[in-house]
Kinemage of the C-alpha trace (Angstrom):
@kinemage 1
@onewidth
@group {chain A} dominant
@subgroup {mainchain}
@vectorlist {calphas} color= white
{ca unk a 1} P -74.235 24.302 -5.348
{ca unk a 2} L -72.571 22.433 -2.515
{ca unk a 3} L -71.093 19.731 -4.760
{ca unk a 4} L -67.672 21.389 -5.419
{ca unk a 5} L -67.237 22.087 -1.706
{ca unk a 6} L -68.124 18.523 -0.811
{ca unk a 7} L -65.805 17.225 -3.513
{ca unk a 8} L -62.964 19.388 -2.178
{ca unk a 9} L -63.633 18.228 1.378
{ca unk a 10} L -63.804 14.628 0.249
{ca unk a 11} L -60.494 14.837 -1.615
{ca unk a 12} L -58.837 16.521 1.362
{ca unk a 13} L -60.169 13.879 3.714
{ca unk a 14} L -58.993 11.143 1.355
{ca unk a 15} L -55.521 12.723 1.358
{ca unk a 16} L -55.447 12.851 5.143
{ca unk a 17} L -56.566 9.244 5.478
{ca unk a 18} L -54.065 8.164 2.817
{ca unk a 19} L -51.276 9.948 4.683
{ca unk a 20} L -52.386 8.374 7.931
{ca unk a 21} L -52.519 4.985 6.253
{ca unk a 22} L -49.022 5.432 4.830
{ca unk a 23} L -47.741 6.516 8.239
{ca unk a 24} L -49.378 3.512 9.885
{ca unk a 25} L -47.814 1.209 7.292
{ca unk a 26} L -44.396 2.777 7.920
{ca unk a 27} L -44.784 2.307 11.658
{ca unk a 28} L -45.866 -1.293 11.133
{ca unk a 29} L -42.776 -1.900 8.987
{ca unk a 30} L -40.569 -0.449 11.729
{ca unk a 31} L -42.308 -2.576 14.366
{ca unk a 32} L -41.817 -5.746 12.320
{ca unk a 33} L -38.145 -4.985 11.568
{ca unk a 34} L -36.346 -7.099 10.603
{ca unk a 35} L -38.705 -9.089 8.425
{ca unk a 36} L -36.006 -10.359 6.040
{ca unk a 37} L -32.227 -11.000 6.062
{ca unk a 38} L -29.814 -8.154 6.836
{ca unk a 39} L -26.540 -7.709 4.932
{ca unk a 40} L -23.340 -6.396 6.491
{ca unk a 41} L -20.943 -5.222 3.790
{ca unk a 42} L -17.247 -5.697 4.557
{ca unk a 43} L -14.942 -3.646 2.270
{ca unk a 44} L -12.082 -6.139 2.764
{ca unk a 45} L -11.319 -9.544 1.212
{ca unk a 46} L -12.512 -12.709 2.980
{ca unk a 47} L -10.238 -14.191 5.637
{ca unk a 48} L -8.764 -11.018 7.098
{ca unk a 49} L -9.224 -9.771 10.646
{ca unk a 50} L -12.122 -7.436 9.819
{ca unk a 51} L -13.906 -10.195 7.934
{ca unk a 52} L -13.476 -12.722 10.763
{ca unk a 53} L -14.759 -10.227 13.353
{ca unk a 54} L -17.782 -9.370 11.213
{ca unk a 55} L -18.721 -13.017 10.819
{ca unk a 56} L -18.623 -13.483 14.603
{ca unk a 57} L -20.855 -10.431 14.973
{ca unk a 58} L -23.222 -11.513 12.193
{ca unk a 59} L -23.797 -14.941 13.725
{ca unk a 60} L -24.685 -13.545 17.152
{ca unk a 61} L -26.759 -10.656 15.759
{ca unk a 62} L -28.802 -13.203 13.812
{ca unk a 63} L -29.790 -14.755 17.134
{ca unk a 64} L -30.590 -11.369 18.706
{ca unk a 65} L -32.713 -10.139 15.783
{ca unk a 66} L -34.344 -13.393 14.737
{ca unk a 67} L -33.203 -12.986 11.140
{ca unk a 68} L -30.206 -14.143 9.129
{ca unk a 69} L -27.375 -11.611 8.969
{ca unk a 70} L -25.302 -12.099 5.815
{ca unk a 71} L -21.691 -10.933 5.328
{ca unk a 72} L -20.975 -9.587 1.839
{ca unk a 73} L -17.330 -8.847 0.956
{ca unk a 74} L -16.857 -5.911 -1.424
{ca unk a 75} L -13.112 -5.142 -1.348
{ca unk a 76} L -11.230 -2.615 -3.440
{ca unk a 77} L -10.209 1.031 -3.792
{ca unk a 78} L -8.996 1.270 -0.208
{ca unk a 79} L -12.463 0.280 1.132
{ca unk a 80} L -14.235 2.900 -1.031
{ca unk a 81} L -16.140 0.358 -3.168
{ca unk a 82} L -17.907 -1.262 -0.232
{ca unk a 83} L -18.428 2.059 1.545
{ca unk a 84} L -19.981 3.670 -1.535
{ca unk a 85} L -22.318 0.694 -1.997
{ca unk a 86} L -23.695 1.134 1.518
{ca unk a 87} L -23.791 4.934 1.286
{ca unk a 88} L -26.104 4.585 -1.728
{ca unk a 89} L -28.283 1.839 -0.239
{ca unk a 90} L -31.813 2.432 1.030
{ca unk a 91} L -31.722 3.590 4.689
{ca unk a 92} L -34.032 0.860 5.951
{ca unk a 93} L -31.659 -1.081 8.193
{ca unk a 94} L -31.191 -4.009 5.829
{ca unk a 95} L -27.780 -2.897 4.494
{ca unk a 96} L -24.989 -2.085 6.946
{ca unk a 97} L -21.265 -1.392 6.711
{ca unk a 98} L -18.590 -2.831 8.975
{ca unk a 99} L -15.300 -1.076 8.409
{ca unk a 100} L -12.307 0.468 10.103
{ca unk a 101} L -10.973 3.963 10.633
{ca unk a 102} L -9.499 3.709 7.115
{ca unk a 103} L -12.970 4.265 5.654
{ca unk a 104} L -14.231 6.880 8.075
{ca unk a 105} L -11.214 9.089 8.909
{ca unk a 106} L -8.032 8.085 7.068
{ca unk a 107} L -9.213 7.957 3.439
{ca unk a 108} L -11.053 11.290 3.811
{ca unk a 109} L -7.859 12.844 5.226
{ca unk a 110} L -5.786 12.047 2.137
{ca unk a 111} L -8.215 11.562 -0.756
{ca unk a 112} L -9.847 14.648 -2.235
{ca unk a 113} L -12.479 12.710 -4.128
{ca unk a 114} L -14.414 9.856 -2.533
{ca unk a 115} L -17.752 8.312 -3.600
{ca unk a 116} L -19.104 8.882 -0.088
{ca unk a 117} L -18.954 11.424 2.715
{ca unk a 118} L -17.706 9.935 6.006
{ca unk a 119} L -20.163 11.988 8.076
{ca unk a 120} L -23.097 12.819 5.795
{ca unk a 121} L -23.381 9.397 4.129
{ca unk a 122} L -23.486 7.257 7.277
{ca unk a 123} L -24.935 7.111 10.753
{ca unk a 124} L -22.956 5.039 13.250
{ca unk a 125} L -24.651 2.116 14.959
{ca unk a 126} L -21.661 1.605 17.217
{ca unk a 127} L -17.918 1.081 17.466
{ca unk a 128} L -17.336 -2.590 18.228
{ca unk a 129} L -13.572 -3.138 18.431
{ca unk a 130} L -10.264 -1.469 19.031
{ca unk a 131} L -6.754 -2.639 18.305
{ca unk a 132} L -3.601 -0.782 19.220
{ca unk a 133} L -0.686 -0.007 16.951
{ca unk a 134} L 2.741 -0.810 18.255
{ca unk a 135} L 6.257 0.387 17.446
{ca unk a 136} L 8.400 -2.687 16.848
{ca unk a 137} L 12.130 -3.179 16.444
{ca unk a 138} L 14.322 -5.977 15.198
{ca unk a 139} L 15.865 -7.673 18.263
{ca unk a 140} L 19.415 -6.842 17.102
{ca unk a 141} L 18.730 -3.085 16.985
{ca unk a 142} L 20.385 -1.472 20.051
{ca unk a 143} L 17.213 0.438 20.970
{ca unk a 144} L 14.876 -0.859 23.671
{ca unk a 145} L 12.726 2.155 24.527
{ca unk a 146} L 11.606 5.527 23.187
{ca unk a 147} L 14.319 7.460 25.023
{ca unk a 148} L 16.998 5.418 23.266
{ca unk a 149} L 15.232 5.778 19.920
{ca unk a 150} L 15.085 9.563 20.219
{ca unk a 151} L 18.767 9.694 21.235
{ca unk a 152} L 19.745 7.629 18.186
{ca unk a 153} L 17.461 9.221 15.589
{ca unk a 154} L 17.327 12.912 16.508
{ca unk a 155} L 20.882 13.759 15.386
{ca unk a 156} L 20.475 11.723 12.173
{ca unk a 157} L 17.154 12.418 10.367
{ca unk a 158} L 16.165 9.666 7.937
{ca unk a 159} L 19.188 7.532 8.844
{ca unk a 160} L 16.867 4.829 10.159
{ca unk a 161} L 13.785 3.480 8.404
{ca unk a 162} L 10.458 2.083 9.481
{ca unk a 163} L 7.994 -0.186 7.710
{ca unk a 164} L 4.252 0.341 7.508
{ca unk a 165} L 1.668 -1.967 5.961
{ca unk a 166} L 0.868 0.630 3.296
{ca unk a 167} L 0.882 4.336 2.511
{ca unk a 168} L -2.123 6.057 4.074
{ca unk a 169} L -2.950 3.119 6.348
{ca unk a 170} L -3.433 3.274 10.102
{ca unk a 171} L 0.150 2.108 10.643
{ca unk a 172} L 1.435 4.994 8.495
{ca unk a 173} L -0.713 7.559 10.341
{ca unk a 174} L 0.219 6.159 13.777
{ca unk a 175} L 3.901 6.275 12.875
{ca unk a 176} L 3.792 9.868 11.665
{ca unk a 177} L 1.833 10.973 14.742
{ca unk a 178} L 4.446 9.339 16.971
{ca unk a 179} L 7.428 10.706 15.038
{ca unk a 180} L 5.975 14.220 15.081
{ca unk a 181} L 5.435 13.929 18.849
{ca unk a 182} L 8.998 12.715 19.423
{ca unk a 183} L 10.507 15.292 17.077
{ca unk a 184} L 12.424 12.744 14.983
{ca unk a 185} L 12.388 11.580 11.384
{ca unk a 186} L 12.603 8.020 10.139
{ca unk a 187} L 12.445 7.048 6.474
{ca unk a 188} L 9.077 5.519 5.599
{ca unk a 189} L 9.110 2.189 3.729
{ca unk a 190} L 5.534 1.256 2.763
{ca unk a 191} L 4.721 -2.402 2.144
{ca unk a 192} L 1.688 -4.013 0.570
{ca unk a 193} L 0.318 -5.547 3.736
{ca unk a 194} L 1.433 -6.467 7.217
{ca unk a 195} L 2.860 -9.870 6.233
{ca unk a 196} L 5.732 -8.687 4.017
{ca unk a 197} L 6.501 -5.784 6.361
{ca unk a 198} L 6.808 -8.176 9.309
{ca unk a 199} L 8.958 -10.580 7.280
{ca unk a 200} L 11.466 -7.836 6.475
{ca unk a 201} L 11.476 -6.551 10.058
{ca unk a 202} L 12.263 -10.046 11.355
{ca unk a 203} L 14.902 -10.461 8.634
{ca unk a 204} L 16.577 -7.153 9.493
{ca unk a 205} L 15.885 -5.436 6.162
{ca unk a 206} L 14.196 -2.649 8.154
{ca unk a 207} L 15.071 -1.847 11.790
{ca unk a 208} L 11.626 -0.611 12.901
{ca unk a 209} L 7.984 -0.956 11.983
{ca unk a 210} L 4.513 0.083 13.105
{ca unk a 211} L 1.933 -2.684 13.088
{ca unk a 212} L -1.227 -3.759 14.862
{ca unk a 213} L -1.137 -5.673 18.115
{ca unk a 214} L -2.985 -8.408 16.215
{ca unk a 215} L -0.094 -8.970 13.814
{ca unk a 216} L 2.668 -8.284 16.315
{ca unk a 217} L 1.522 -10.412 19.247
{ca unk a 218} L 2.682 -13.852 18.036
{ca unk a 219} L 6.029 -12.464 16.831
{ca unk a 220} L 6.652 -10.662 20.145
{ca unk a 221} L 5.838 -13.831 22.101
{ca unk a 222} L 8.212 -15.812 19.870
{ca unk a 223} L 11.001 -13.293 20.494
{ca unk a 224} L 11.304 -12.472 16.797
{ca unk a 225} L 10.602 -8.755 17.327
{ca unk a 226} L 10.563 -6.447 20.342
{ca unk a 227} L 7.888 -3.901 21.212
{ca unk a 228} L 8.968 -0.395 22.245
{ca unk a 229} L 5.640 1.385 22.779
{ca unk a 230} L 1.954 1.238 21.929
{ca unk a 231} L -0.192 4.083 20.585
{ca unk a 232} L -3.306 3.434 22.683
{ca unk a 233} L -4.412 5.719 25.514
{ca unk a 234} L -3.823 2.944 28.053
{ca unk a 235} L -1.765 -0.244 28.050
{ca unk a 236} L -3.196 -3.139 26.101
{ca unk a 237} L -4.318 -6.133 28.179
{ca unk a 238} L -2.776 -8.219 25.395
{ca unk a 239} L 0.631 -6.539 25.918
{ca unk a 240} L 0.580 -5.409 29.548
{ca unk a 241} L 4.374 -4.930 29.747
{ca unk a 242} L 4.562 -2.551 26.772
{ca unk a 243} L 4.340 1.140 27.755
{ca unk a 244} L 2.173 3.628 25.896
{ca unk a 245} L 3.615 6.629 24.077
{ca unk a 246} L 1.559 8.807 26.417
{ca unk a 247} L 3.116 7.431 29.594
{ca unk a 248} L 6.539 7.713 27.955
{ca unk a 249} L 6.042 11.470 27.636
{ca unk a 250} L 4.291 11.764 24.261
{ca unk a 251} L 0.553 12.243 24.916
{ca unk a 252} L -0.048 13.496 21.348
{ca unk a 253} L 0.778 10.041 19.976
{ca unk a 254} L -2.535 8.340 20.737
{ca unk a 255} L -4.253 6.467 17.922
{ca unk a 256} L -5.791 3.045 17.586
{ca unk a 257} L -7.491 1.194 14.796
{ca unk a 258} L -11.190 0.723 15.435
{ca unk a 259} L -14.040 -1.072 13.763
{ca unk a 260} L -17.491 0.452 13.413
{ca unk a 261} L -20.863 -0.729 12.160
{ca unk a 262} L -22.739 2.019 10.311
{ca unk a 263} L -25.872 2.385 8.196
{ca unk a 264} L -26.844 4.733 5.367
{ca unk a 265} L -27.924 8.004 6.976
{ca unk a 266} L -31.664 8.362 7.499
{ca unk a 267} L -32.690 5.179 9.333
{ca unk a 268} L -36.095 5.221 11.028
{ca unk a 269} L -35.349 5.827 14.737
{ca unk a 270} L -37.028 2.596 15.833
{ca unk a 271} L -34.922 0.575 13.385
{ca unk a 272} L -31.745 2.309 14.524
{ca unk a 273} L -32.617 1.574 18.167
{ca unk a 274} L -33.189 -2.135 17.439
{ca unk a 275} L -29.901 -2.462 15.583
{ca unk a 276} L -27.928 -0.601 18.259
{ca unk a 277} L -29.428 -2.730 21.056
{ca unk a 278} L -28.692 -5.971 19.180
{ca unk a 279} L -25.135 -4.843 18.428
{ca unk a 280} L -24.464 -3.846 22.047
{ca unk a 281} L -25.737 -7.216 23.283
{ca unk a 282} L -23.655 -8.995 20.642
{ca unk a 283} L -20.409 -7.305 21.681
{ca unk a 284} L -21.076 -8.087 25.361
{ca unk a 285} L -21.481 -11.792 24.544
{ca unk a 286} L -18.629 -13.845 26.099
{ca unk a 287} L -18.212 -15.983 22.983
{ca unk a 288} L -17.854 -12.955 20.728
{ca unk a 289} L -15.410 -11.314 23.140
{ca unk a 290} L -13.343 -14.503 23.263
{ca unk a 291} L -13.330 -14.700 19.472
{ca unk a 292} L -12.145 -11.112 19.209
{ca unk a 293} L -9.395 -11.703 21.794
{ca unk a 294} L -8.169 -14.704 19.809
{ca unk a 295} L -7.737 -12.273 16.903
{ca unk a 296} L -5.704 -9.925 19.105
{ca unk a 297} L -8.558 -7.421 19.177
{ca unk a 298} L -10.369 -5.842 22.131
{ca unk a 299} L -14.153 -6.075 21.960
{ca unk a 300} L -15.237 -2.588 22.994
{ca unk a 301} L -18.748 -1.288 22.343
{ca unk a 302} L -19.207 2.471 21.994
{ca unk a 303} L -22.780 3.655 21.422
{ca unk a 304} L -23.860 5.544 18.312
{ca unk a 305} L -23.796 9.030 19.836
{ca unk a 306} L -20.265 8.645 21.225
{ca unk a 307} L -19.123 6.943 18.003
{ca unk a 308} L -20.370 9.924 15.961
{ca unk a 309} L -18.540 12.329 18.294
{ca unk a 310} L -15.358 10.248 18.014
{ca unk a 311} L -15.602 10.297 14.222
{ca unk a 312} L -16.033 14.067 14.043
{ca unk a 313} L -13.134 14.648 16.452
{ca unk a 314} L -10.730 12.285 14.686
{ca unk a 315} L -11.315 13.578 11.148
{ca unk a 316} L -9.633 16.999 11.557
{ca unk a 317} L -6.850 15.422 13.597
{ca unk a 318} L -6.026 12.976 10.803
{ca unk a 319} L -6.176 15.750 8.217
{ca unk a 320} L -3.636 17.708 10.246
{ca unk a 321} L -1.308 14.684 10.551
{ca unk a 322} L -1.565 14.027 6.804
{ca unk a 323} L -0.796 17.670 5.971
{ca unk a 324} L 2.257 17.845 8.263
{ca unk a 325} L 3.690 14.530 7.076
{ca unk a 326} L 2.579 14.926 3.444
{ca unk a 327} L 0.838 11.539 3.538
{ca unk a 328} L -0.373 10.593 0.068
{ca unk a 329} L -2.565 7.695 -1.044
{ca unk a 330} L -0.908 4.841 -2.881
């Protein structure tokens, strides 16, 4: 008569022990992380700035974690292909995404349909780099500062043009933020990349452009272009003589391009902690910082909590800029 009760108790106990065993196995897996190579997906082609930075990071993180860190380029669809791949990966810490603000705040501001959600699909591990965007002019243009630009452009909307390295890119957003702050209008000429935009600026086909410090630095040093202002909150150590828009009287024109390492949302906390610690140590490494500086990029680690807050604050701001300027994807 006691057999059913004993059977029920036995099954319940078996379930408890099985659950405990599963939990112990999960904890053991977290403790042994990483036990195999980690992949960082880069949604850009090989050879570009983001790719070079990621390879520097991957090499040093391999040393910190004791496992190979592989870089896998998955370019296309304005970074959406690589981002979607990571968003749909298992949240175990073995697949990460290294991308820029384009993936996390700019694409979502202008594209109604994306194969990922910038907030729900990812959890930041940390922001690792920042690069300012700078307003450039051809040396023959009789404008050397923002005051002179406003004086020339305000009475003649769309008389002057500016180049960006693509519609919906960080250079386009930075330009429209700055123009809205200054209360002027310049005609937008989107190019397919920084290279052709810079070539036409140097050649005088366009009088102004917005580009990254990375691309602009060698041309400024060579005297081929002149820098009027930078969109960062403080002056760039790479261009210490170039004023910010904020100090020139336009505090609303603050935007930089940043790189962030993220994982599919749902990482085990212990795995997240290991990755964040290794990433922080990697970005503080003198060799990595030197490599970033050689690319014209500031190595700047921001922890996961602050990175998530930055992401959530920037998203509505970019949506507002896109709406006011009618920024459309290419």
